[in-house]
N, C-alpha and C positions, 0 to 999 in steps of 0.2 A: 141156787146159783151154782150148781154142780158143774156146769159147762163153762163157767167164766174163765178158768185157767186155760182151757184149750182155745177159747176165742182170743185171749190176749196173746198166746203163743203164735197163733196164725197171723194176727195183725203184726206182731213183731217180726215174724219171718218175712211177710210181704214188705215191711219197711226195710229190712236188711237187704233183700234181694233188689229192691228198687234203688237203694242207695248205692249198691254195687254197680248197677247199670248206669246210674246218673253220674257217677264219678268219671265216666268217660275213659275207661282203660282202653288202651289201643290194641293190645294183643289178646287173642282169644284165650291163650293159656293162662294169662293173668286173670282174666275174668272168670275162667273156670275155677281157678284157685280160690277166688273170692267167694264164689257160690258154694264151694265145698266147705270153706271156713264158716260161712253163714249157716249151712246145714248142721255142722258140728255144734255150733253155738245154740241152735234150736234144741238139739238133743240135751245139751247141758242145762238149758233153761227149763226144760221139762222137769228135771229132777228138782230144781230149785222151786219151781212153781207148785209142785205137788206138796211141798212143805207148807206153802202159803194156803193150801186148801183147808187147813185147820180153821182158818177164819170163817170159811163157808160153813163148816160143821157147827161152829159156834152160833152163826146166824140161824141155822136151821133149828138148833135147840131153843134159841130165843123165840123163834116163830111158834114152836110147839107150846111154849109157856105163855105166849101172848093171848090176850082175850080174843074171843071170836069176833070177827068183823065181816062185813059183806064187801066183796070187791065191787068196784063201780060197774065193771062189765067184764065178761070173759069172752074169748074168741076161740074159734076152731082154727086148727093149723092152716086149713085151706084159705081162711080169710086173711092170713098174714103174708101170703105170697104176692109180690108186686108184679107188675106187667112191664115188659120191655119191648120197645119197637123202635128200630133204627137207633137214633141217639137220644131217645126219650125213655124215661122211667117214671112209673107212678105206683104208689102204694096207698090205696084208699084208707086202709085201717090205720096206718101210721100217720096219715094225713099229709103226705108229701108228694111232690112231683118234681122231676128234674129234666132240664133240657140242656144238652151239651153241644158245643160247637163242632164243626167238622174236624177240628184238631184232636177230637176225642173219639174213642171207640168203647162201646159197651160189650164186654165179654158175654157170650151166651152161657148157659148153665154148664154145659159140657166143657167149654174152655176154662171156666172158673175152676171146675173140679180138677181138670188136668193140671192147672197151675198149682193147685194145692196138693197135688199128688194123690188125688182120690180117683176111684174108678167110676166112670160115668157112661151109662149105656141108655140111649133112648129116654132122655129126661122128659118128664111131663109134669104138669102142675100137681097131679096126684102123687107122683114120686117125690116131689119136693116137700109136699105136706107130710108125707110119711117119714121123710128124712128128718124133718123138724120134730115130729112126734117121737121118733126113736132116739135121735142123738141129742135133742134138746136145743140145737142151734142150727142156723142156716145162713149161708152167704146169699143174700137176696140180690145184691148188686155188686159188681166190680167194674169200674170204668177207669180208663187210663188214657194219657195223651199218646199220640202216635209219633211225637217228636222225641228228642232226647232229654226232655226236662225231668222226666221221672215222676211228674204229678199223677196222683191217682186218688180215687175215693171208693169206699166200699160201704155197704149197708149190711150189718149182721143182725139177725133176729134171734133172741134167746127166750126160750120158754122158762119163766121163773117158777112155774108150778102154782098150784092153787094157794098154798099158804104164803109162800114168799111173794106171790103176786099181790097179796093184801098188804103185807107189812113193809115191803121194800119199795121205796120211791126212788127217783133219780138221784137224789142226794145220798141216800143210804147205799145205793148201788156203787156210787163213786167212792164212798168211804171204804167199802169192802175191797174194791178193785185197786185202791191206791197203792198199798204195799206190794201187791202182785205186779202192778205196772212197773214200779221201781225195780223189783227183783228181776223181772223178765228182761227189761231193756238193759240192765246192767250185765246180766248174763249173756245177752246178745253182743256185748262188746261196746255198747254206747257209753260214752263218758260225758261228764258235766251235764247229767240229766236233770232237768227241772220240770216240775209239774205246776202249772198256774191254773188253779181251779176257780170256777165262778159260774156266772150265767152268760149265755150267748144267744143273741137273737137269730133264730134259725127258722126259715120258712114261715115267718110272720109271728112266731111265738118265742118267749124266753124259755130256754132249757138249760139244765145243768150241763156243764161242759168242762174240759180240761185241755189246755195247750201244753203239749209235751215238746221240749226242745233238748237237743243234745248234739253230740259229735260222734259220727260213725266213720271209722277209718280215715279220719282227717276231714270228713265232709260234714258241715253243719246240716242238721236235718230237723224238720218240724212236723208235728202231727197234731191235728185237733180232733178230739172225740166229742160228739154231741149225743146226749142220751134222750130217747124218746119213749117214755113209759106209756104203754097202751094196754089197759086191762091187765092180764096176767103175763104180758110179754114186755120185753125191753128191746127197743131198736137202738143199735149203736151205729152212728154214722161217723166214719173216720176218714179224714182227708190227709194226704201226705204231700209235702213239697219241700224243696230246698230254700223256699222263700216264704216268709209269713204273709206277705201281701197277697201272694198267689193262693194261700189257704183261704183267705176271705173270698177271693174270686171263685174258688171251687165251691165253697158253701153257698155262694150267691146264685149258683145254678139251680138251687132247690127253692121251690115256692110251695105255698099251701095247696093242698089238693082241693079242687072245687068242682069235682064231677067231670 
């Protein structure tokens, strides 16, 4: 799970930037100051999250000591890339499909990379698979509303590796992520952060999930993360909103993949 810290930081950054926009600041200069402040807090969060990486090393050591087992199934990076068309998304390997209303837009791969501050030239499925192999993680989906609500949802895929893919299930993944989540969001400037862990019915199946709530610059914010373990990969579906009821509506856009 060596890429977990970077994934959490990216998710936290997206939450911070969305919360800034959703707060509805009237002047451009004020909004710019908010974005600069969020960027600075991402940098601060990086240092704090690196300390939490010790937990990941401990998990890796435990993995080496664990008795040999066989993974249920392994997948190639190419098999983990979903398909996007208009306002539709489908990922056969994760077993999910999503249909969004006209009030939503799905960013293409280049737009997603630009939003995250990455360099993107002539994306292709092969390029994305190579990115997943090299970096260990990939934003497979980022969708957002076109109004001022700030609602958004993303799907991140993480390569757990052969060993961790055997011993780390959804519950263990969340246990390792918990302290890093708390540290990351606190460093981002969120206050009154609570993590409500449990199971959540998503796309027709129960999965390990966490509901994160807090206050960001005076704005109540909510985020739900749902974990989808598939072979040696973990899919992390994360929805953000300023209203918990809308979180459920966002997650309701996802159904089981049926070909």
